[in-house]
C-alpha positions, 0 to 999 in steps of 0.5 A: 444510470450513473451507478451502472456506468461507475460499476464499469470502472475497474483498475488501480488508481494512484492517489497522492495522499495529503497529510492530516487525514487517515488512509480510510478518510482519503478512500472515503473522499475518493469514493464520494467523488466517484459516486460510491464506487466499490474501492479499497486502499492497499496499505495504510499511511499515517495521518501525518504521512503523505504520498503514494496510496494505491486504490483498487477500484471495482474488480481490482479489489479482488487482487488487492492482497497482492499489493498489500504484501509488496515492498514500499519506499519512504523518505523520512525526516526525524528529530533526534533528542525528543521522544513522543507518545505516538513516535511522531510529531502528532504526539505528546513529548514524553522525554527530552535527551541530549544528542551526543554521538559520533559519525561512526556510531551513527553509521553503525546504528543505521547498518544495524537495521539492514536485512531481516529485523524484529520490530514492535509496531507502535501502540498508535497504529491501525493494527486491530485488536478484537476488531478495533484499531490499537490507536483507539485503545491508546487514545483512551489510555489502554495499551494493548500488548503488541506482538513483535514481528519480522520485517525486512529492510532492503536499503536504508540511506542517509540523505541529510544530517545536521544538528538534531535533524536527519533524513533517510531513504528507506525501502522495506517489506510490507508491515514495516513501521517507519515510526518504529525504525526511527524510535529504535534508532533513537534508542540505539543513539541513546537520545530518542527520536521521532518522525516529523515528516514521512512520504511514501514514494513507491509501492511495488513498482508503482511510483508517486510520479504517476499519482494525482491528488484529491484536489486534482481529481475534484478539479477533473470532476468539476470540469468534465462531469457537468458535460456528462458522466461519460466525459468525466469517466473517460478522463478519469479512466486515463489515470487507471492502471490495468488490473493485471499489473497487480499480478504480473509476476505470475506466469500466464497461460492462454485459454480458449473460449471453451476452456474459459467457459468451463473455468468461469462456471467453477469447473477444472480443465486439463491443459497442456503446458510446461508451467510449474504447478501454482497460481497462473494468470489466465489470458484469452486470445485477445490478450485480455486478463481473465483472472487467476487459476490454480494449476496442479501437478497433473496439469489440471487448471482450476478457477482461483480468482476470476474477473467478472467480464459479463459487465 
């Protein structure tokens, strides 16, 4: 009975991940609290890092890819003059250097990261090689060659700088490693650097201000679950963001009940619209999001990724 009710929970849950655990560990804790609900997170945070970890629940997992590709915003504190094996304070110190640069050199170094840049991901990262995360190889002393990639830094602001401590505010594209930015900054300043604090405050338009912690969720369950599962799920649902927010930038098209019946059965339908060819949101006359369709140049709409509304 519990599992059937849990299966009817769908949406995006914004978790404020604590430090000291991986994103996957945080996800497993959430799934356990929610009685093994179908869920997946959208973009890993380092164990050291805290902050916004959007978790797609139920049918929302079908659209998690669109959040994985979104921009992110971070606040990072770094220590200059020390390089570590993991590029953060969790690793071993491998080199200590004197910190000696002027204000102009610092400003020019920061500006060099703006825009499209080439970045090499850390050896200690969740990127997989032959199905195994790179950090597992690195822990065994096996360092797999990592390919550099293009990422984009939309903004990079200095919030604080004193002695060998700096604090930055960074907005960047998906796939950007803040540890690599700090490490590369240390190289430019010829002193080395590593991350000592990292917090993600934004993913796409989702903000940390709307998130809750694991402890808060545990308290919610302890308080309301003993009354009834319905009471707990009603309270939890208030923290869920609708699925359609994940794809709100796609144009929408209203379909009739008959048209949608064709589409959900895998059939294409001819529609009358001025929308350009591409992916569109399918909406019914009750303003309910039904999924995504693919519109071709002949105004034929085909199913692309649909929600299961038979639940």
